[in-house]
C-alpha positions as CSV (number, residue, x, y, z in Angstrom):
1,X,-66.1,-91.6,-12.7
2,X,-66.7,-95.2,-12.0
3,X,-66.5,-97.8,-14.7
4,X,-67.1,-101.6,-15.0
5,X,-66.1,-103.9,-17.8
6,X,-68.5,-106.7,-18.5
7,X,-67.0,-109.3,-20.8
8,X,-67.2,-112.8,-22.1
9,X,-64.0,-114.6,-23.3
10,X,-63.5,-118.1,-24.7
11,X,-60.0,-117.9,-26.2
12,X,-58.7,-115.3,-23.7
13,X,-58.4,-112.4,-26.2
14,X,-61.4,-110.5,-24.9
15,X,-60.3,-111.1,-21.3
16,X,-56.8,-109.8,-22.1
17,X,-58.2,-106.5,-23.5
18,X,-60.5,-106.2,-20.4
19,X,-57.6,-106.7,-18.0
20,X,-55.4,-104.2,-19.8
21,X,-58.2,-101.7,-19.8
22,X,-58.9,-102.2,-16.1
23,X,-55.2,-101.7,-15.4
24,X,-55.2,-98.4,-17.2
25,X,-58.6,-97.1,-16.1
26,X,-59.1,-98.7,-12.7
27,X,-62.4,-100.2,-13.9
28,X,-63.9,-103.1,-12.1
29,X,-64.0,-106.4,-14.1
30,X,-67.1,-108.6,-14.3
31,X,-66.5,-111.8,-16.3
32,X,-69.5,-113.5,-17.7
33,X,-69.3,-117.2,-18.3
34,X,-71.9,-119.6,-19.7
35,X,-73.2,-122.0,-17.1
36,X,-72.2,-124.9,-19.4
37,X,-68.8,-124.4,-21.0
38,X,-68.5,-125.0,-24.7
39,X,-66.1,-127.7,-26.0
40,X,-64.1,-126.8,-29.1
41,X,-66.6,-128.9,-31.1
42,X,-69.7,-127.5,-29.5
43,X,-68.4,-123.9,-29.9
44,X,-68.5,-124.3,-33.7
45,X,-71.5,-126.6,-33.9
46,X,-73.8,-125.1,-31.3
47,X,-72.3,-121.8,-30.1
48,X,-72.0,-120.1,-33.5
49,X,-75.5,-121.2,-34.4
50,X,-76.8,-119.8,-31.2
51,X,-74.9,-116.5,-31.8
52,X,-76.4,-116.2,-35.3
53,X,-79.9,-116.7,-33.9
54,X,-79.3,-114.1,-31.1
55,X,-80.0,-116.8,-28.5
56,X,-79.2,-116.5,-24.8
57,X,-77.0,-118.8,-22.7
58,X,-77.5,-119.4,-19.0
59,X,-74.7,-117.4,-17.3
60,X,-73.0,-117.2,-13.9
61,X,-74.9,-114.1,-13.0
62,X,-78.7,-113.8,-12.4
63,X,-78.5,-110.0,-12.2
64,X,-75.8,-107.6,-13.1
65,X,-76.4,-104.5,-11.0
66,X,-74.5,-101.6,-12.5
67,X,-76.2,-98.8,-10.6
68,X,-72.9,-97.8,-8.9
69,X,-71.2,-97.2,-12.3
70,X,-71.2,-94.2,-14.6
71,X,-69.9,-96.1,-17.7
72,X,-70.4,-99.7,-18.6
73,X,-67.9,-101.3,-21.1
74,X,-69.1,-104.5,-22.8
75,X,-66.6,-106.8,-24.3
76,X,-67.4,-109.8,-26.6
77,X,-65.7,-112.1,-29.0
78,X,-67.3,-112.1,-32.5
79,X,-68.8,-115.4,-33.5
80,X,-70.1,-115.6,-37.1
81,X,-70.4,-111.8,-37.1
82,X,-72.4,-111.6,-33.9
83,X,-71.8,-111.1,-30.1
84,X,-71.9,-114.3,-28.0
85,X,-75.0,-115.8,-26.4
86,X,-73.4,-115.1,-23.0
87,X,-73.2,-111.4,-23.7
88,X,-76.8,-111.4,-24.9
89,X,-77.7,-112.9,-21.5
90,X,-75.5,-110.3,-19.7
91,X,-77.4,-107.5,-21.4
92,X,-80.7,-109.0,-20.3
93,X,-79.4,-109.4,-16.7
94,X,-78.4,-105.7,-16.4
95,X,-80.1,-103.6,-13.7
96,X,-79.5,-100.0,-12.8
97,X,-78.4,-99.3,-16.4
98,X,-80.9,-96.8,-17.6
99,X,-79.3,-93.6,-19.0
100,X,-75.8,-94.9,-18.4
101,X,-73.0,-94.5,-20.9
102,X,-71.9,-97.7,-22.7
103,X,-68.8,-98.5,-24.7
104,X,-68.6,-101.7,-26.7
105,X,-65.5,-103.6,-27.9
106,X,-65.1,-106.8,-29.7
107,X,-62.3,-109.2,-30.6
108,X,-62.4,-111.0,-33.9
109,X,-60.4,-113.2,-36.3
110,X,-61.7,-111.9,-39.7
111,X,-64.2,-109.1,-39.2
112,X,-66.7,-107.7,-36.7
113,X,-69.5,-107.8,-39.3
114,X,-72.8,-106.7,-37.6
115,X,-71.7,-107.1,-34.0
116,X,-71.5,-103.3,-33.2
117,X,-74.8,-102.5,-35.0
118,X,-76.6,-105.3,-33.1
119,X,-75.1,-104.4,-29.7
120,X,-75.7,-100.7,-30.2
121,X,-79.4,-101.4,-31.0
122,X,-79.8,-103.7,-28.0
123,X,-78.2,-101.4,-25.5
124,X,-80.0,-98.3,-26.9
125,X,-83.3,-100.1,-26.7
126,X,-82.4,-100.9,-23.1
127,X,-82.0,-97.2,-22.3
128,X,-78.2,-96.9,-22.5
129,X,-76.2,-94.3,-24.4
130,X,-73.7,-96.0,-26.6
131,X,-70.7,-93.6,-26.8
132,X,-68.4,-95.7,-29.0
133,X,-67.4,-99.1,-30.3
134,X,-64.0,-100.5,-30.8
135,X,-62.8,-103.6,-32.7
136,X,-59.6,-105.6,-32.1
137,X,-58.5,-108.0,-34.8
138,X,-56.4,-111.0,-33.6
139,X,-53.3,-109.2,-34.6
140,X,-54.3,-106.1,-32.5
141,X,-54.8,-107.8,-29.2
142,X,-51.3,-106.7,-28.0
143,X,-51.5,-103.2,-29.7
144,X,-51.0,-101.1,-26.6
145,X,-51.6,-97.9,-28.6
146,X,-55.0,-99.1,-29.7
147,X,-55.9,-100.3,-26.2
148,X,-54.8,-96.9,-24.8
149,X,-57.0,-95.2,-27.5
150,X,-60.0,-97.2,-26.1
151,X,-59.0,-96.4,-22.5
152,X,-59.1,-92.7,-23.3
153,X,-62.7,-92.9,-24.4
154,X,-63.6,-94.3,-21.0
């Protein structure tokens, strides 16, 4: 089974999980980056507002062709209870994703709030089968048992 992990990471936590999952599962990594990087100030003043509104950020991929993969893992930080604008753009950029399995994970400081519900709805509306969602609090980023648990679902 072929797997790709599409993720966006600002602080490095979501990237760390993606890299560990890739090492365990052999999944390909696709990092999504906003075309214009947020500063610490603009992350809180603009990025969080855009996340709450469900906005899109221009990203470093026009299209994300996942037709060669059986399972697509989506990783996002949680900003104000939502996925990032870059992940919204990544979902819109997907091609070859209809009827594919998806697994979602999120990293967060306080709680994941509505992130999984929103992402599950978005991915399902785009024709994907969301198998599971997994959250990692800041204290769980290095929890290898929890990461292995997610890897087993892949």
